[in-house]
N, C-alpha and C positions, 0 to 999 in steps of 0.2 A: 650550957645556957646560950640562948640566942642573943646576939649583940643587938639591942633594941635601936641604938643609933644607926647602925648599918642597915637594919631592916627598914627604918623610916626613910633613909636615903634611897633605898631600892624602890620603896613604894612611890616616893616622890618622882623618881626617874622613870619607872616602868609601869606603874599600876594603870595608868590611863593611856599608855603608848600602844600604837598599833603594831602588828607583827612586822611591818616593814620599816618601823622607826628604829634605827640603830645609831650608835655613836662612834664606834671604832671607824676611823677614816676608810679603811679598806672595805670593811663590811658595809658601810654606809653607801659607798660608791656602787657596789654590786646590787644592793637592795634597791637603790634609786633606779637602776636600769631595769630591774625585774618587776618591781611593784609600781613604778611610774607615779609616785606621789599618793598612792592609796594603800589599802591593806589587801588588795586583790591581785593575784597573778594568774596567768592562764593555766588552766588545768592541763597536766601533761598528756592527758588522753584526748584532748580536743584538737581540732585542726588537722592539717596535713602533716604526716610524719616526715621528719627530715633527720639527717645525721646530726646527732647531739642537740637537736632542737634549734639548729641554726636557721636564720632566714633562708627561704627558698628563692633563689634567683637564677633560674635556668638560662636566662638570656644575657647573663652578665658579660660574657666574652664578646658577644655581638653588639651589645648595647651598654657599654661601660657607664658607670655612674660617676658623678663628679668626685666622690670620695673613693680613693683607690682601694681596691680589694686587696687585703694582705694575705689571707689564707683561703684557699678553696677546698671545700669538702666535695668529694666526687665518688660516685659509685662506678665500679669496673665489673659489670656482670658478665664475665666470660670465663668458662672453665674448659675450653677445648684442649688445654695442655695437661689434663690430669692423667695419671698413670694407674690410679686405683678407683676409688668411688667418685663419681661425678656429683655435681649439685651445687658447687660453690658459686655458680652464676646467680643463685638466689640469695647469696650472702648480703649484698647491699640492702636488699629489701628487708631482710631479717634484722639487720643492725639498725636500719631506720625505724623499725617498729619498737625499739627499746625505749622506754620512758625513763625520765629522771636521771640522766647522766649530766653531771655538772649542775649549775654553771661554775661553781667555785671549787678550786683545788686547795685543800686545807694545808698541804705541805708546802707547796710553792707560793701560796697566798696570791693566786692569780685566778681571774675569771676570763678565759680566752675570748669568749664570744662577747664579753663586755669591753675588754681592754683592747681588742684587735678587731679589725673589720673582717669578719668571717661570714661566708655564705655557703650553703649547699647548692651547687650549681647543676645538680642532676647527675646523669650517667654519661659515660663516654658514648658518643654517637657512633656506633658500629655500623659499617656498611653491610656486613653479612654476618648472620649467626652461624654460618657453616665454615668460614675460612679462618683458621688460626693465624696464618700469615698476614691476612688483611687486618685482622683484629689487632695484632701486634703493631702494625703500622698506624692504625687509627689511634691507639693509645699514645704513641710517640708524637703524632701530630697535635693532639690536644695538649699534651704536657710541654711541648715546645712553645705553644702559646703562653702557658703559665710562665715558663722560664723567660720568655721575651718580655713579658709584662711585669716581671719581678714579683709574681704571686707564688707563695709557697703552697704546694698541693699536698693534700692528705686523702688517700684513697682507701676504699673498702672493696676488696675483691670478692669473688673471682679467685682463680687459682694463682699460684706463685709465679707463673710465667709472665704475669702482667707487670712484674717489677722490672723486668729486663728493658722494655721500651721506656719505662719511666726513667731509669738510670741513663739511657741513651740521650734522653732529652735534657735531663738536669746536669749531666756530666760532660756535655759536648764542649764546653769552654774550659773546664778544669775537672779532672777526675775527682770524684767525691769519695768520702769515707762512708763506712756502713756499720751500723749496729744491727745485727741480724739475730733474731730469736726464733728458734726452730728446732724440730727434732732432727732435721736433715740439713746437710750443708748446701744442697742444691747447686752443686758444681759439677754435675755429671756431663758427659758428652752427648752427642746426638744418638738417638735410639730410633731404629726402624726408619731411618732417613729423615728424622725431624729433630732440629735443634731447639725449636721454640716450645719446650715442654717445661712443666713446673719443677723438674729435677735438675735444671741446668741454667737458670737465668744469670747466676753470678759468674759462672765461667764465661759466658758470652759477653757479659758486661766488662770483665777484665780484658778479654781478648780484643774488644772494641776500643779499649783505652779510656773508658768512661768511669770505671771503678778502680780505685787504688787498693790493691790487695794488702799492702802493708798497713793500710789504715782501715782494715776490715776485721771485725771481731764477730764470731759466730758462737752463740750461747745456747746451751740446752741440747746439744747434739747427742743422739743415741740411736739405738735400733739396729736392724740387720743389714742396712745398706752402707755401713762404714767403708766397705771396700770400694765404693764408687766415688769417694770424696778425695782421691789423691790430689786433684788439682788445688784444693784448698791449701794443702801443706806445701805443694811444689811452688805455688805462687806467693806464699808468704802470709797467708791469712792466719789470724789467731783463732784457734778452735778451743772452746771450753765445753767439754762434754757434761752431760747432766750430773753424773756422779762427781765430777771434778768441781762443779758449781757448789755442790753441797759440802764437799771437803774443804774448799777454799773459804767459803762463806761470802755473804753479800758484799761486805766492805772491800774484800780483796778483789772481787770481780769488778766492782765499781772502779776501783783504782786502776785495774788492768785496762778496762774499757776506756777510761779517760786518757791513759798513757798511749794507747793505740790510736785513738782518734785525734788527739792533740787539739790544736785550735783551728783546724780547717773545717770546711763545710761537711756535714754528715747527714746521711739519710737513715731513717729507722724503719726497718721492715720486720713485722711480727706475724709469723704464721701461727695460728691458734693451736697447731699440733705441737708447738714447742711447750705448751702447757699440758699437764697430765690429762688424759681423757676422762679421769674422774670429774674434772671441772669443765672440759671442753670436748664432749663426745661427738659433737656435730662437725666432723671434719673428714676429709677424704682418706688420709693416711694416719690414723691414730697410732701413737707409740706409748706404751706403758712406761712409767718411770720419769715423767717430765716434771717441770717446775710447777709451783702453785701460782695462782693469780697474785697472791700477796707478795711472793718472792719477786715476780716480774715488776709489780708496782714499786717495791722497795728499790729495785735496780734503777728504775726510771727516776725515783725520788733523788737518787744520788748523782744524777747526770745533769743537773741544772747548770746552765751557762754554756753548754755546747752549742755550736752554730748549726742548729737543725734547719735544713732547707726543705724538708718534706718527710713524709712517712706513709706507711700503709699497714693495714690489718687484712690478712688474706686467709683463704681456705675455710671460711665459715660456710658450712653446708647444712642448712636448717632442717632438711628432711631426716637427718640422723640425730637431731637435737630435741628430744622429746620433752625436756624440761625448759627449753629456751636458755639454758645456762651459757651455751657457747656464744649466742648472740649477745647476751648480757656482758660476758667477759670481753668479747670483741669490742663492743661499744665503749666499755670502760677503758680498754687499752688505747683506743683511738683518742679518748679524752686525755689520757696520760701523755700521749705523744704531742698533741697540740698544746697542752699546757707547758711542756718543755719548750716548744717553739715560741710560745708567747712570752717567755722570759727574756728573750734577746731579739734584737732587730735582725732582719734577714741579712745575710752576708751581702755586702755590696750596696746596701740601702743607705 
């Protein structure tokens, strides 16, 4: 039987209410920002595409607003460091084209673009499309500006070599911790005379003193290049292979990650090849047997309260992504990372 009194109460409260009229304080605040007093919101397919639908402010660093920018979303379209299939330079454009990510995170009960001052500031201004070394320097220059202004940056690559200069900029005052989701440890040495490749950013960051290996956890590792990752073990990084992840279970991995990271600043780096290619085929070095998107989301759901100072999603190569699944997953993971960051104030703020 239908409870008639309850039905009448629901009718009185909702029958004439618009889609943007809500009563829960958290929901109401998000709706007010999105609907702006009406029942109309911008169609997700209208306007200029930006990362997570954030406001587009490409001149913010040169023309700061009165209100401080807290989080910067930035494209890093550079893949000169790949060792297999190229194409991740097109990753930022593909992720910007994904519609309807956010604004509300139902687990963390936060809407980052509503509760924090967030903007897509465009792409790293590279001086040359041909020089890997110059590109690495250009990324460091931009991210040093973020660090100096107390802005937490969240990037979309690009290949994984881009994370090395990011860590150089963010860890120059104090070595940072790292949550790294990937099929590969990316702690290899120089190959063919080049150390700035996507298989070695975290070795270089440790050797430069900007990444704390004892506060680094690498999750989802697998594939035929295990023999290259000696540095991870020698330096004291915690490595959780994909099969270990499934054997331990989500809760144990979350507990391990929290124990490794502690209460210091942490950067989150997700290579989409950490996820099984059944879900993210559009990447340069796919490895069968990876995590599912839901497992990675659940991992992030358990990491609330960590002092996230920035993050990235890398290695989205859309030309191998016939269903656009990879770009969709990449955009969602970017949202998961900034939602974690939105739960806490920036370290030192």
